Each structure stands twice: as C-alpha cells, then as structure tokens.
Predicted model as a PDB file, atoms N, CA, C, CB and O in Angstrom, pLDDT in the B-factor column:
MODEL        1                                                                  
ATOM      1  N   MET A   1      13.002  10.007  -9.668  1.00 69.00           N  
ATOM      2  CA  MET A   1      11.672   9.568 -10.078  1.00 69.00           C  
ATOM      3  C   MET A   1      10.637  10.131  -9.107  1.00 69.00           C  
ATOM      4  CB  MET A   1      11.591   8.014 -10.135  1.00 69.00           C  
ATOM      5  O   MET A   1      10.804  10.050  -7.890  1.00 69.00           O  
ATOM      6  N   ALA A   2       9.597  10.687  -9.643  1.00 89.00           N  
ATOM      7  CA  ALA A   2       8.493  11.162  -8.822  1.00 89.00           C  
ATOM      8  C   ALA A   2       7.759   9.967  -8.227  1.00 89.00           C  
ATOM      9  CB  ALA A   2       7.526  12.048  -9.649  1.00 89.00           C  
ATOM     10  O   ALA A   2       7.836   8.858  -8.757  1.00 89.00           O  
ATOM     11  N   SER A   3       7.060  10.190  -7.145  1.00 96.00           N  
ATOM     12  CA  SER A   3       6.288   9.116  -6.528  1.00 96.00           C  
ATOM     13  C   SER A   3       5.105   8.743  -7.415  1.00 96.00           C  
ATOM     14  CB  SER A   3       5.800   9.532  -5.127  1.00 96.00           C  
ATOM     15  O   SER A   3       4.499   9.591  -8.069  1.00 96.00           O  
ATOM     16  N   LYS A   4       4.796   7.448  -7.416  1.00 97.00           N  
ATOM     17  CA  LYS A   4       3.634   6.945  -8.140  1.00 97.00           C  
ATOM     18  C   LYS A   4       2.886   6.025  -7.195  1.00 97.00           C  
ATOM     19  CB  LYS A   4       4.044   6.200  -9.466  1.00 97.00           C  
ATOM     20  O   LYS A   4       3.482   5.140  -6.581  1.00 97.00           O  
ATOM     21  N   ILE A   5       1.584   6.230  -7.075  1.00 97.00           N  
ATOM     22  CA  ILE A   5       0.743   5.408  -6.210  1.00 97.00           C  
ATOM     23  C   ILE A   5      -0.289   4.725  -7.091  1.00 97.00           C  
ATOM     24  CB  ILE A   5       0.057   6.263  -5.083  1.00 97.00           C  
ATOM     25  O   ILE A   5      -1.042   5.381  -7.810  1.00 97.00           O  
ATOM     26  N   THR A   6      -0.316   3.388  -7.025  1.00 97.00           N  
ATOM     27  CA  THR A   6      -1.232   2.605  -7.847  1.00 97.00           C  
ATOM     28  C   THR A   6      -2.166   1.816  -6.943  1.00 97.00           C  
ATOM     29  CB  THR A   6      -0.458   1.656  -8.798  1.00 97.00           C  
ATOM     30  O   THR A   6      -1.713   1.085  -6.062  1.00 97.00           O  
ATOM     31  N   ILE A   7      -3.478   1.963  -7.160  1.00 97.00           N  
ATOM     32  CA  ILE A   7      -4.464   1.192  -6.415  1.00 97.00           C  
ATOM     33  C   ILE A   7      -4.787  -0.037  -7.253  1.00 97.00           C  
ATOM     34  CB  ILE A   7      -5.760   2.040  -6.101  1.00 97.00           C  
ATOM     35  O   ILE A   7      -5.453   0.058  -8.284  1.00 97.00           O  
ATOM     36  N   ASN A   8      -4.312  -1.180  -6.806  1.00 98.00           N  
ATOM     37  CA  ASN A   8      -4.474  -2.416  -7.567  1.00 98.00           C  
ATOM     38  C   ASN A   8      -5.865  -3.018  -7.390  1.00 98.00           C  
ATOM     39  CB  ASN A   8      -3.419  -3.428  -7.151  1.00 98.00           C  
ATOM     40  O   ASN A   8      -6.415  -3.012  -6.288  1.00 98.00           O  
ATOM     41  N   LYS A   9      -6.424  -3.533  -8.471  1.00 98.00           N  
ATOM     42  CA  LYS A   9      -7.731  -4.187  -8.431  1.00 98.00           C  
ATOM     43  C   LYS A   9      -7.657  -5.376  -7.486  1.00 98.00           C  
ATOM     44  CB  LYS A   9      -8.182  -4.637  -9.852  1.00 98.00           C  
ATOM     45  O   LYS A   9      -6.789  -6.238  -7.625  1.00 98.00           O  
ATOM     46  N   ASN A  10      -8.568  -5.416  -6.531  1.00 98.00           N  
ATOM     47  CA  ASN A  10      -8.672  -6.518  -5.567  1.00 98.00           C  
ATOM     48  C   ASN A  10      -7.384  -6.768  -4.795  1.00 98.00           C  
ATOM     49  CB  ASN A  10      -9.072  -7.779  -6.280  1.00 98.00           C  
ATOM     50  O   ASN A  10      -7.137  -7.883  -4.338  1.00 98.00           O  
ATOM     51  N   GLY A  11      -6.566  -5.730  -4.650  1.00 98.00           N  
ATOM     52  CA  GLY A  11      -5.291  -5.915  -3.969  1.00 98.00           C  
ATOM     53  C   GLY A  11      -4.806  -4.652  -3.282  1.00 98.00           C  
ATOM     54  O   GLY A  11      -5.588  -3.743  -3.003  1.00 98.00           O  
ATOM     55  N   PRO A  12      -3.516  -4.603  -3.012  1.00 98.00           N  
ATOM     56  CA  PRO A  12      -2.934  -3.522  -2.227  1.00 98.00           C  
ATOM     57  C   PRO A  12      -2.705  -2.239  -3.016  1.00 98.00           C  
ATOM     58  CB  PRO A  12      -1.643  -3.975  -1.645  1.00 98.00           C  
ATOM     59  O   PRO A  12      -2.913  -2.178  -4.228  1.00 98.00           O  
ATOM     60  N   ILE A  13      -2.274  -1.231  -2.293  1.00 98.00           N  
ATOM     61  CA  ILE A  13      -1.819   0.014  -2.889  1.00 98.00           C  
ATOM     62  C   ILE A  13      -0.309  -0.086  -3.047  1.00 98.00           C  
ATOM     63  CB  ILE A  13      -2.227   1.258  -2.019  1.00 98.00           C  
ATOM     64  O   ILE A  13       0.397  -0.390  -2.086  1.00 98.00           O  
ATOM     65  N   GLN A  14       0.185   0.163  -4.241  1.00 98.00           N  
ATOM     66  CA  GLN A  14       1.630   0.139  -4.496  1.00 98.00           C  
ATOM     67  C   GLN A  14       2.137   1.577  -4.518  1.00 98.00           C  
ATOM     68  CB  GLN A  14       1.962  -0.595  -5.847  1.00 98.00           C  
ATOM     69  O   GLN A  14       1.591   2.432  -5.215  1.00 98.00           O  
ATOM     70  N   VAL A  15       3.193   1.829  -3.740  1.00 98.00           N  
ATOM     71  CA  VAL A  15       3.833   3.146  -3.703  1.00 98.00           C  
ATOM     72  C   VAL A  15       5.239   2.975  -4.253  1.00 98.00           C  
ATOM     73  CB  VAL A  15       3.855   3.750  -2.243  1.00 98.00           C  
ATOM     74  O   VAL A  15       6.000   2.139  -3.767  1.00 98.00           O  
ATOM     75  N   GLN A  16       5.594   3.773  -5.277  1.00 98.00           N  
ATOM     76  CA  GLN A  16       6.899   3.679  -5.930  1.00 98.00           C  
ATOM     77  C   GLN A  16       7.552   5.047  -5.983  1.00 98.00           C  
ATOM     78  CB  GLN A  16       6.764   3.094  -7.347  1.00 98.00           C  
ATOM     79  O   GLN A  16       6.876   6.075  -6.004  1.00 98.00           O  
ATOM     80  N   GLY A  17       8.875   5.044  -6.006  1.00 97.00           N  
ATOM     81  CA  GLY A  17       9.620   6.281  -6.155  1.00 97.00           C  
ATOM     82  C   GLY A  17      10.247   6.704  -4.846  1.00 97.00           C  
ATOM     83  O   GLY A  17      10.555   5.874  -3.990  1.00 97.00           O  
ATOM     84  N   GLU A  18      10.433   8.006  -4.700  1.00 95.00           N  
ATOM     85  CA  GLU A  18      10.989   8.550  -3.465  1.00 95.00           C  
ATOM     86  C   GLU A  18       9.834   8.984  -2.572  1.00 95.00           C  
ATOM     87  CB  GLU A  18      11.959   9.744  -3.752  1.00 95.00           C  
ATOM     88  O   GLU A  18       9.008   9.805  -2.972  1.00 95.00           O  
ATOM     89  N   PHE A  19       9.777   8.434  -1.368  1.00 96.00           N  
ATOM     90  CA  PHE A  19       8.699   8.747  -0.446  1.00 96.00           C  
ATOM     91  C   PHE A  19       9.137   8.420   0.976  1.00 96.00           C  
ATOM     92  CB  PHE A  19       7.414   7.974  -0.817  1.00 96.00           C  
ATOM     93  O   PHE A  19      10.115   7.704   1.192  1.00 96.00           O  
ATOM     94  N   GLU A  20       8.406   8.948   1.922  1.00 96.00           N  
ATOM     95  CA  GLU A  20       8.601   8.627   3.324  1.00 96.00           C  
ATOM     96  C   GLU A  20       7.268   8.108   3.842  1.00 96.00           C  
ATOM     97  CB  GLU A  20       9.105   9.874   4.149  1.00 96.00           C  
ATOM     98  O   GLU A  20       6.223   8.696   3.565  1.00 96.00           O  
ATOM     99  N   LEU A  21       7.296   7.021   4.583  1.00 97.00           N  
ATOM    100  CA  LEU A  21       6.093   6.439   5.157  1.00 97.00           C  
ATOM    101  C   LEU A  21       6.166   6.625   6.670  1.00 97.00           C  
ATOM    102  CB  LEU A  21       5.946   4.924   4.772  1.00 97.00           C  
ATOM    103  O   LEU A  21       7.111   6.165   7.310  1.00 97.00           O  
ATOM    104  N   VAL A  22       5.168   7.299   7.241  1.00 98.00           N  
ATOM    105  CA  VAL A  22       5.160   7.573   8.682  1.00 98.00           C  
ATOM    106  C   VAL A  22       3.894   7.004   9.319  1.00 98.00           C  
ATOM    107  CB  VAL A  22       5.261   9.096   8.951  1.00 98.00           C  
ATOM    108  O   VAL A  22       2.850   6.903   8.675  1.00 98.00           O  
ATOM    109  N   ASP A  23       4.006   6.632  10.604  1.00 98.00           N  
ATOM    110  CA  ASP A  23       2.860   6.097  11.323  1.00 98.00           C  
ATOM    111  C   ASP A  23       2.028   7.231  11.934  1.00 98.00           C  
ATOM    112  CB  ASP A  23       3.324   5.122  12.418  1.00 98.00           C  
ATOM    113  O   ASP A  23       2.323   8.406  11.716  1.00 98.00           O  
ATOM    114  N   SER A  24       0.992   6.875  12.695  1.00 97.00           N  
ATOM    115  CA  SER A  24       0.093   7.883  13.258  1.00 97.00           C  
ATOM    116  C   SER A  24       0.754   8.754  14.314  1.00 97.00           C  
ATOM    117  CB  SER A  24      -1.111   7.215  13.852  1.00 97.00           C  
ATOM    118  O   SER A  24       0.200   9.783  14.702  1.00 97.00           O  
ATOM    119  N   ASN A  25       1.937   8.355  14.787  1.00 98.00           N  
ATOM    120  CA  ASN A  25       2.693   9.157  15.748  1.00 98.00           C  
ATOM    121  C   ASN A  25       3.767   9.999  15.079  1.00 98.00           C  
ATOM    122  CB  ASN A  25       3.327   8.262  16.787  1.00 98.00           C  
ATOM    123  O   ASN A  25       4.533  10.684  15.756  1.00 98.00           O  
ATOM    124  N   GLY A  26       3.828   9.951  13.740  1.00 98.00           N  
ATOM    125  CA  GLY A  26       4.826  10.716  13.006  1.00 98.00           C  
ATOM    126  C   GLY A  26       6.177  10.036  12.910  1.00 98.00           C  
ATOM    127  O   GLY A  26       7.143  10.646  12.452  1.00 98.00           O  
ATOM    128  N   GLN A  27       6.262   8.776  13.336  1.00 98.00           N  
ATOM    129  CA  GLN A  27       7.512   8.022  13.276  1.00 98.00           C  
ATOM    130  C   GLN A  27       7.684   7.401  11.883  1.00 98.00           C  
ATOM    131  CB  GLN A  27       7.540   6.921  14.372  1.00 98.00           C  
ATOM    132  O   GLN A  27       6.747   6.806  11.350  1.00 98.00           O  
ATOM    133  N   SER A  28       8.854   7.536  11.307  1.00 97.00           N  
ATOM    134  CA  SER A  28       9.134   6.983   9.981  1.00 97.00           C  
ATOM    135  C   SER A  28       9.401   5.493  10.056  1.00 97.00           C  
ATOM    136  CB  SER A  28      10.324   7.694   9.343  1.00 97.00           C  
ATOM    137  O   SER A  28      10.072   5.013  10.970  1.00 97.00           O  
ATOM    138  N   TYR A  29       8.863   4.762   9.080  1.00 98.00           N  
ATOM    139  CA  TYR A  29       9.189   3.341   8.929  1.00 98.00           C  
ATOM    140  C   TYR A  29      10.566   3.242   8.292  1.00 98.00           C  
ATOM    141  CB  TYR A  29       8.110   2.586   8.066  1.00 98.00           C  
ATOM    142  O   TYR A  29      10.891   4.021   7.395  1.00 98.00           O  
ATOM    143  N   ASN A  30      11.369   2.303   8.740  1.00 97.00           N  
ATOM    144  CA  ASN A  30      12.665   2.038   8.124  1.00 97.00           C  
ATOM    145  C   ASN A  30      12.421   1.123   6.925  1.00 97.00           C  
ATOM    146  CB  ASN A  30      13.677   1.390   9.151  1.00 97.00           C  
ATOM    147  O   ASN A  30      12.161  -0.069   7.091  1.00 97.00           O  
ATOM    148  N   LEU A  31      12.505   1.672   5.743  1.00 96.00           N  
ATOM    149  CA  LEU A  31      12.234   0.912   4.522  1.00 96.00           C  
ATOM    150  C   LEU A  31      13.505   0.327   3.913  1.00 96.00           C  
ATOM    151  CB  LEU A  31      11.538   1.796   3.503  1.00 96.00           C  
ATOM    152  O   LEU A  31      13.461  -0.265   2.835  1.00 96.00           O  
ATOM    153  N   ASN A  32      14.625   0.490   4.591  1.00 94.00           N  
ATOM    154  CA  ASN A  32      15.897  -0.092   4.144  1.00 94.00           C  
ATOM    155  C   ASN A  32      16.218   0.231   2.690  1.00 94.00           C  
ATOM    156  CB  ASN A  32      15.869  -1.591   4.328  1.00 94.00           C  
ATOM    157  O   ASN A  32      16.719  -0.624   1.960  1.00 94.00           O  
ATOM    158  N   GLY A  33      15.934   1.458   2.267  1.00 93.00           N  
ATOM    159  CA  GLY A  33      16.261   1.885   0.913  1.00 93.00           C  
ATOM    160  C   GLY A  33      15.299   1.431  -0.169  1.00 93.00           C  
ATOM    161  O   GLY A  33      15.539   1.684  -1.350  1.00 93.00           O  
ATOM    162  N   LYS A  34      14.213   0.765   0.208  1.00 95.00           N  
ATOM    163  CA  LYS A  34      13.245   0.307  -0.797  1.00 95.00           C  
ATOM    164  C   LYS A  34      12.619   1.502  -1.499  1.00 95.00           C  
ATOM    165  CB  LYS A  34      12.146  -0.571  -0.148  1.00 95.00           C  
ATOM    166  O   LYS A  34      12.333   2.527  -0.881  1.00 95.00           O  
ATOM    167  N   THR A  35      12.414   1.349  -2.792  1.00 96.00           N  
ATOM    168  CA  THR A  35      11.767   2.397  -3.573  1.00 96.00           C  
ATOM    169  C   THR A  35      10.367   1.978  -4.006  1.00 96.00           C  
ATOM    170  CB  THR A  35      12.612   2.746  -4.796  1.00 96.00           C  
ATOM    171  O   THR A  35       9.739   2.652  -4.822  1.00 96.00           O  
ATOM    172  N   ALA A  36       9.875   0.861  -3.459  1.00 97.00           N  
ATOM    173  CA  ALA A  36       8.509   0.413  -3.730  1.00 97.00           C  
ATOM    174  C   ALA A  36       8.024  -0.416  -2.546  1.00 97.00           C  
ATOM    175  CB  ALA A  36       8.436  -0.412  -5.057  1.00 97.00           C  
ATOM    176  O   ALA A  36       8.758  -1.252  -2.019  1.00 97.00           O  
ATOM    177  N   VAL A  37       6.781  -0.177  -2.135  1.00 98.00           N  
ATOM    178  CA  VAL A  37       6.139  -0.976  -1.095  1.00 98.00           C  
ATOM    179  C   VAL A  37       4.692  -1.208  -1.494  1.00 98.00           C  
ATOM    180  CB  VAL A  37       6.231  -0.278   0.298  1.00 98.00           C  
ATOM    181  O   VAL A  37       4.139  -0.480  -2.319  1.00 98.00           O  
ATOM    182  N   PHE A  38       4.086  -2.224  -0.903  1.00 98.00           N  
ATOM    183  CA  PHE A  38       2.674  -2.521  -1.101  1.00 98.00           C  
ATOM    184  C   PHE A  38       1.972  -2.356   0.235  1.00 98.00           C  
ATOM    185  CB  PHE A  38       2.463  -3.960  -1.680  1.00 98.00           C  
ATOM    186  O   PHE A  38       2.371  -2.966   1.227  1.00 98.00           O  
ATOM    187  N   LEU A  39       0.932  -1.536   0.269  1.00 98.00           N  
ATOM    188  CA  LEU A  39       0.200  -1.250   1.490  1.00 98.00           C  
ATOM    189  C   LEU A  39      -1.150  -1.960   1.479  1.00 98.00           C  
ATOM    190  CB  LEU A  39       0.011   0.261   1.661  1.00 98.00           C  
ATOM    191  O   LEU A  39      -1.859  -1.955   0.473  1.00 98.00           O  
ATOM    192  N   CYS A  40      -1.496  -2.575   2.620  1.00 98.00           N  
ATOM    193  CA  CYS A  40      -2.726  -3.351   2.765  1.00 98.00           C  
ATOM    194  C   CYS A  40      -3.959  -2.468   2.629  1.00 98.00           C  
ATOM    195  CB  CYS A  40      -2.744  -4.067   4.113  1.00 98.00           C  
ATOM    196  O   CYS A  40      -4.008  -1.364   3.172  1.00 98.00           O  
ATOM    197  N   ARG A  41      -4.953  -2.964   1.900  1.00 98.00           N  
ATOM    198  CA  ARG A  41      -6.261  -2.298   1.822  1.00 98.00           C  
ATOM    199  C   ARG A  41      -7.356  -3.155   2.433  1.00 98.00           C  
ATOM    200  CB  ARG A  41      -6.611  -1.972   0.368  1.00 98.00           C  
ATOM    201  O   ARG A  41      -8.411  -2.638   2.800  1.00 98.00           O  
ATOM    202  N   CYS A  42      -7.122  -4.462   2.551  1.00 98.00           N  
ATOM    203  CA  CYS A  42      -8.184  -5.373   2.987  1.00 98.00           C  
ATOM    204  C   CYS A  42      -8.324  -5.443   4.499  1.00 98.00           C  
ATOM    205  CB  CYS A  42      -7.927  -6.752   2.449  1.00 98.00           C  
ATOM    206  O   CYS A  42      -9.373  -5.842   5.004  1.00 98.00           O  
ATOM    207  N   GLY A  43      -7.276  -5.058   5.232  1.00 98.00           N  
ATOM    208  CA  GLY A  43      -7.309  -5.104   6.682  1.00 98.00           C  
ATOM    209  C   GLY A  43      -6.924  -6.447   7.282  1.00 98.00           C  
ATOM    210  O   GLY A  43      -6.884  -6.578   8.506  1.00 98.00           O  
ATOM    211  N   ALA A  44      -6.640  -7.444   6.458  1.00 98.00           N  
ATOM    212  CA  ALA A  44      -6.337  -8.786   6.962  1.00 98.00           C  
ATOM    213  C   ALA A  44      -4.846  -9.060   7.152  1.00 98.00           C  
ATOM    214  CB  ALA A  44      -6.903  -9.805   6.027  1.00 98.00           C  
ATOM    215  O   ALA A  44      -4.481 -10.082   7.732  1.00 98.00           O  
ATOM    216  N   SER A  45      -3.992  -8.180   6.681  1.00 98.00           N  
ATOM    217  CA  SER A  45      -2.547  -8.399   6.774  1.00 98.00           C  
ATOM    218  C   SER A  45      -2.100  -8.500   8.229  1.00 98.00           C  
ATOM    219  CB  SER A  45      -1.787  -7.268   6.067  1.00 98.00           C  
ATOM    220  O   SER A  45      -2.589  -7.763   9.085  1.00 98.00           O  
ATOM    221  N   THR A  46      -1.176  -9.409   8.504  1.00 98.00           N  
ATOM    222  CA  THR A  46      -0.583  -9.500   9.837  1.00 98.00           C  
ATOM    223  C   THR A  46       0.670  -8.646   9.912  1.00 98.00           C  
ATOM    224  CB  THR A  46      -0.256 -10.962  10.192  1.00 98.00           C  
ATOM    225  O   THR A  46       1.350  -8.632  10.938  1.00 98.00           O  
ATOM    226  N   ASN A  47       0.986  -7.930   8.831  1.00 97.00           N  
ATOM    227  CA  ASN A  47       2.172  -7.083   8.761  1.00 97.00           C  
ATOM    228  C   ASN A  47       1.777  -5.643   8.391  1.00 97.00           C  
ATOM    229  CB  ASN A  47       3.184  -7.652   7.731  1.00 97.00           C  
ATOM    230  O   ASN A  47       2.499  -4.972   7.654  1.00 97.00           O  
ATOM    231  N   LYS A  48       0.632  -5.173   8.903  1.00 97.00           N  
ATOM    232  CA  LYS A  48       0.151  -3.830   8.577  1.00 97.00           C  
ATOM    233  C   LYS A  48       1.208  -2.784   8.912  1.00 97.00           C  
ATOM    234  CB  LYS A  48      -1.153  -3.525   9.331  1.00 97.00           C  
ATOM    235  O   LYS A  48       1.902  -2.923   9.919  1.00 97.00           O  
ATOM    236  N   PRO A  49       1.345  -1.766   8.116  1.00 98.00           N  
ATOM    237  CA  PRO A  49       0.474  -1.378   7.017  1.00 98.00           C  
ATOM    238  C   PRO A  49       0.819  -2.069   5.701  1.00 98.00           C  
ATOM    239  CB  PRO A  49       0.532   0.106   6.830  1.00 98.00           C  
ATOM    240  O   PRO A  49       0.226  -1.765   4.667  1.00 98.00           O  
ATOM    241  N   PHE A  50       1.774  -2.994   5.734  1.00 98.00           N  
ATOM    242  CA  PHE A  50       2.233  -3.631   4.514  1.00 98.00           C  
ATOM    243  C   PHE A  50       1.365  -4.829   4.149  1.00 98.00           C  
ATOM    244  CB  PHE A  50       3.680  -4.061   4.662  1.00 98.00           C  
ATOM    245  O   PHE A  50       0.828  -5.510   5.023  1.00 98.00           O  
ATOM    246  N   CYS A  51       1.235  -5.075   2.872  1.00 98.00           N  
ATOM    247  CA  CYS A  51       0.473  -6.210   2.359  1.00 98.00           C  
ATOM    248  C   CYS A  51       1.274  -7.498   2.529  1.00 98.00           C  
ATOM    249  CB  CYS A  51       0.105  -5.995   0.873  1.00 98.00           C  
ATOM    250  O   CYS A  51       2.479  -7.530   2.276  1.00 98.00           O  
ATOM    251  N   ASP A  52       0.595  -8.552   2.959  1.00 98.00           N  
ATOM    252  CA  ASP A  52       1.239  -9.867   3.036  1.00 98.00           C  
ATOM    253  C   ASP A  52       0.500 -10.911   2.193  1.00 98.00           C  
ATOM    254  CB  ASP A  52       1.312 -10.332   4.493  1.00 98.00           C  
ATOM    255  O   ASP A  52       0.740 -12.109   2.337  1.00 98.00           O  
ATOM    256  N   GLY A  53      -0.393 -10.458   1.320  1.00 97.00           N  
ATOM    257  CA  GLY A  53      -1.096 -11.356   0.411  1.00 97.00           C  
ATOM    258  C   GLY A  53      -2.394 -11.925   0.963  1.00 97.00           C  
ATOM    259  O   GLY A  53      -3.052 -12.709   0.280  1.00 97.00           O  
ATOM    260  N   LYS A  54      -2.779 -11.556   2.177  1.00 98.00           N  
ATOM    261  CA  LYS A  54      -3.995 -12.107   2.788  1.00 98.00           C  
ATOM    262  C   LYS A  54      -5.266 -11.696   2.041  1.00 98.00           C  
ATOM    263  CB  LYS A  54      -4.091 -11.661   4.238  1.00 98.00           C  
ATOM    264  O   LYS A  54      -6.313 -12.318   2.220  1.00 98.00           O  
ATOM    265  N   HIS A  55      -5.185 -10.651   1.203  1.00 97.00           N  
ATOM    266  CA  HIS A  55      -6.364 -10.230   0.446  1.00 97.00           C  
ATOM    267  C   HIS A  55      -6.891 -11.350  -0.444  1.00 97.00           C  
ATOM    268  CB  HIS A  55      -6.036  -9.006  -0.402  1.00 97.00           C  
ATOM    269  O   HIS A  55      -8.081 -11.394  -0.757  1.00 97.00           O  
ATOM    270  N   LYS A  56      -6.011 -12.246  -0.847  1.00 97.00           N  
ATOM    271  CA  LYS A  56      -6.433 -13.374  -1.686  1.00 97.00           C  
ATOM    272  C   LYS A  56      -7.266 -14.359  -0.875  1.00 97.00           C  
ATOM    273  CB  LYS A  56      -5.209 -14.088  -2.298  1.00 97.00           C  
ATOM    274  O   LYS A  56      -8.286 -14.850  -1.358  1.00 97.00           O  
ATOM    275  N   ALA A  57      -6.842 -14.654   0.351  1.00 97.00           N  
ATOM    276  CA  ALA A  57      -7.535 -15.624   1.203  1.00 97.00           C  
ATOM    277  C   ALA A  57      -8.871 -15.096   1.713  1.00 97.00           C  
ATOM    278  CB  ALA A  57      -6.657 -16.003   2.380  1.00 97.00           C  
ATOM    279  O   ALA A  57      -9.809 -15.870   1.900  1.00 97.00           O  
ATOM    280  N   CYS A  58      -8.970 -13.777   1.940  1.00 97.00           N  
ATOM    281  CA  CYS A  58     -10.222 -13.220   2.470  1.00 97.00           C  
ATOM    282  C   CYS A  58     -11.156 -12.757   1.354  1.00 97.00           C  
ATOM    283  CB  CYS A  58      -9.924 -12.050   3.410  1.00 97.00           C  
ATOM    284  O   CYS A  58     -12.210 -12.178   1.617  1.00 97.00           O  
ATOM    285  N   ASN A  59     -10.762 -13.016   0.106  1.00 96.00           N  
ATOM    286  CA  ASN A  59     -11.575 -12.666  -1.068  1.00 96.00           C  
ATOM    287  C   ASN A  59     -11.905 -11.178  -1.135  1.00 96.00           C  
ATOM    288  CB  ASN A  59     -12.862 -13.466  -1.059  1.00 96.00           C  
ATOM    289  O   ASN A  59     -13.030 -10.797  -1.459  1.00 96.00           O  
ATOM    290  N   PHE A  60     -10.912 -10.340  -0.827  1.00 98.00           N  
ATOM    291  CA  PHE A  60     -11.087  -8.885  -0.900  1.00 98.00           C  
ATOM    292  C   PHE A  60     -11.392  -8.475  -2.324  1.00 98.00           C  
ATOM    293  CB  PHE A  60      -9.832  -8.148  -0.390  1.00 98.00           C  
ATOM    294  O   PHE A  60     -10.727  -8.911  -3.263  1.00 98.00           O  
ATOM    295  N   GLU A  61     -12.404  -7.633  -2.481  1.00 97.00           N  
ATOM    296  CA  GLU A  61     -12.768  -7.122  -3.798  1.00 97.00           C  
ATOM    297  C   GLU A  61     -12.931  -5.614  -3.754  1.00 97.00           C  
ATOM    298  CB  GLU A  61     -14.057  -7.782  -4.298  1.00 97.00           C  
ATOM    299  O   GLU A  61     -13.687  -5.082  -2.940  1.00 97.00           O  
ATOM    300  N   SER A  62     -12.215  -4.930  -4.637  1.00 97.00           N  
ATOM    301  CA  SER A  62     -12.351  -3.492  -4.798  1.00 97.00           C  
ATOM    302  C   SER A  62     -11.657  -3.099  -6.085  1.00 97.00           C  
ATOM    303  CB  SER A  62     -11.762  -2.721  -3.582  1.00 97.00           C  
ATOM    304  O   SER A  62     -10.493  -3.433  -6.303  1.00 97.00           O  
ATOM    305  N   ASP A  63     -12.364  -2.400  -6.920  1.00 96.00           N  
ATOM    306  CA  ASP A  63     -11.804  -1.924  -8.181  1.00 96.00           C  
ATOM    307  C   ASP A  63     -12.075  -0.432  -8.286  1.00 96.00           C  
ATOM    308  CB  ASP A  63     -12.407  -2.694  -9.402  1.00 96.00           C  
ATOM    309  O   ASP A  63     -13.097  -0.004  -8.823  1.00 96.00           O  
ATOM    310  N   VAL A  64     -11.131   0.357  -7.757  1.00 93.00           N  
ATOM    311  CA  VAL A  64     -11.285   1.807  -7.720  1.00 93.00           C  
ATOM    312  C   VAL A  64     -10.826   2.391  -9.054  1.00 93.00           C  
ATOM    313  CB  VAL A  64     -10.481   2.424  -6.538  1.00 93.00           C  
ATOM    314  O   VAL A  64      -9.727   2.109  -9.530  1.00 93.00           O  
ATOM    315  N   GLN A  65     -11.694   3.211  -9.643  1.00 94.00           N  
ATOM    316  CA  GLN A  65     -11.380   3.850 -10.915  1.00 94.00           C  
ATOM    317  C   GLN A  65     -11.204   5.349 -10.697  1.00 94.00           C  
ATOM    318  CB  GLN A  65     -12.490   3.573 -11.964  1.00 94.00           C  
ATOM    319  O   GLN A  65     -11.896   5.955  -9.879  1.00 94.00           O  
ATOM    320  N   ALA A  66     -10.275   5.933 -11.434  1.00 94.00           N  
ATOM    321  CA  ALA A  66     -10.005   7.360 -11.312  1.00 94.00           C  
ATOM    322  C   ALA A  66     -11.199   8.174 -11.804  1.00 94.00           C  
ATOM    323  CB  ALA A  66      -8.739   7.738 -12.099  1.00 94.00           C  
ATOM    324  O   ALA A  66     -11.845   7.843 -12.798  1.00 94.00           O  
ATOM    325  N   THR A  67     -11.462   9.240 -11.074  1.00 92.00           N  
ATOM    326  CA  THR A  67     -12.496  10.192 -11.478  1.00 92.00           C  
ATOM    327  C   THR A  67     -11.920  11.591 -11.324  1.00 92.00           C  
ATOM    328  CB  THR A  67     -13.811  10.018 -10.629  1.00 92.00           C  
ATOM    329  O   THR A  67     -10.903  11.768 -10.653  1.00 92.00           O  
ATOM    330  N   THR A  68     -12.538  12.559 -11.916  1.00 89.00           N  
ATOM    331  CA  THR A  68     -12.093  13.941 -11.796  1.00 89.00           C  
ATOM    332  C   THR A  68     -12.530  14.485 -10.449  1.00 89.00           C  
ATOM    333  CB  THR A  68     -12.650  14.811 -12.948  1.00 89.00           C  
ATOM    334  O   THR A  68     -13.684  14.332 -10.049  1.00 89.00           O  
ATOM    335  N   LEU A  69     -11.601  15.119  -9.756  1.00 83.00           N  
ATOM    336  CA  LEU A  69     -11.938  15.715  -8.455  1.00 83.00           C  
ATOM    337  C   LEU A  69     -12.659  17.018  -8.624  1.00 83.00           C  
ATOM    338  CB  LEU A  69     -10.693  15.929  -7.620  1.00 83.00           C  
ATOM    339  O   LEU A  69     -13.019  17.657  -7.635  1.00 83.00           O  
TER     340      LEU A  69                                                      
ENDMDL                                                                          
END                                                                             
C-alpha cells in the first residue's frame, strides 16, 4: 500500500501505509510495525509528535482544504 496522509478537520494528521518517521536528528521512531499513526497539529500533545487527543481540550480549529500547487 502506498502512503496516505490525511489532514483531519480540527484534529491530527493521519499517516497510513509504509513509511518511516524520523526526528530532527535523523533518528527513526520505533513504530513497532504500526502502519498508521496520528501526528499532533495543535501543539498541546504530551506525546509529541504523536496525537494524544488534547486538540479537543484546547479547542484546536483548522480545516485545511486541498488546492492545486
């Protein structure tokens, strides 16, 4: 399966498929074979870069729509 990245309305970014997630030092996160993760967009997660649902408590709002590049 090709990678699919979904920007959820008022929520996290979902990454699905085969992918590698690396930090700013180039170190890979151990995803334990997961083929889907949710990445924080609101900045409130205590488990960054992963979403922990805090976007609901901080009332994060963002609805990004696709446009032609």
